[in-house]
Residue, then its C-alpha position, 0 to 999 in steps of 0.5 A: m619834438i616841440d612844435p617850431v611855432y612854440m620854440n619860435v615864441l619861446r625865443r621871443i620870450h627869451a630875448r625879451l627877458s635875458d637881460t632882466y632881473v625878472n625871476w622866470v621859469v617855464t612851467g607846465s607842458l611845455g616845461f615838461a616837453l623841454q625836459g623830454v617828457p613826450v607830451q604836446p603843449n597847448d600854451i606856454d606857462i610862465q611862473t615868476d614872482e609878483v614883481g616879475a609878473y607885472q615886469i613881464e607884462s610891461l615888457f610884452s605890453d604890446v601882446v597883453i590880452r589879460e592884464v596881470k592882476f591878483s586872483a584867487t580860487e578856493r585852491i590857488k591864488s597868484h597874480f595872473g595875466a596873459l599874452q598872445i604871441d603869434g597865435i600862442q597863449v602864454e600865461i603868467m603866474g606870479d607868487i603862486q600859492k597853493k591850498g594844502t590839504d590841511g586848508t593852510w596856504e602855502e608860502p608864495v613859490d620862488p622859481a629860483h629855488y626849483r630852477r633847472m636850465v635845459d639846453v634847446d638847440g643852444l638856447l638856455v631855458p629855465v624850467l621848474s624841475l620835474e621832481y618839483e612839478y610832480q609834487a606841485y601836481l599831487k598837492f593840487g590834486r591833479v593825481e593823473r598828471a602827477k603819475m604821468l610825470r613819476r612814470w616818466l621820472d622813474d623810466e627816464g631819469d636825468h637827460n643830457n639836455l639839463v645843464 
């Protein structure tokens, strides 16, 4: 069961984004939990494109704690920002790119390409598919998280809350 505080924050995010053209999905631990994976989220991660990252920042200007800006590390680059809603940190990531093992940067990820809709108490929430998440964690070198997702996918498969 997902903590009701997270669900309330998710409902607020969904309400502000539902009538926009923002290309967004929930990713990370909350995205896993929404698809039935038994994990406890510690924040909310929203993946979008570059334009969407700045639109989300604008739509939630009253709760921005870190303005969206382009940032890069050795392995990942994106337009990152953060919100704080009811004590929950919401990470914004736009046009994420990961560096492959061969040293080249992949193209920015289009969340719509890997989007699945999950019905949570009548709320249709866009999430990244767990198969995509598995592959992304493998590429990023987060092997333990990838193994956990693979085990869950192999044991549980699709669930009836996916639409």
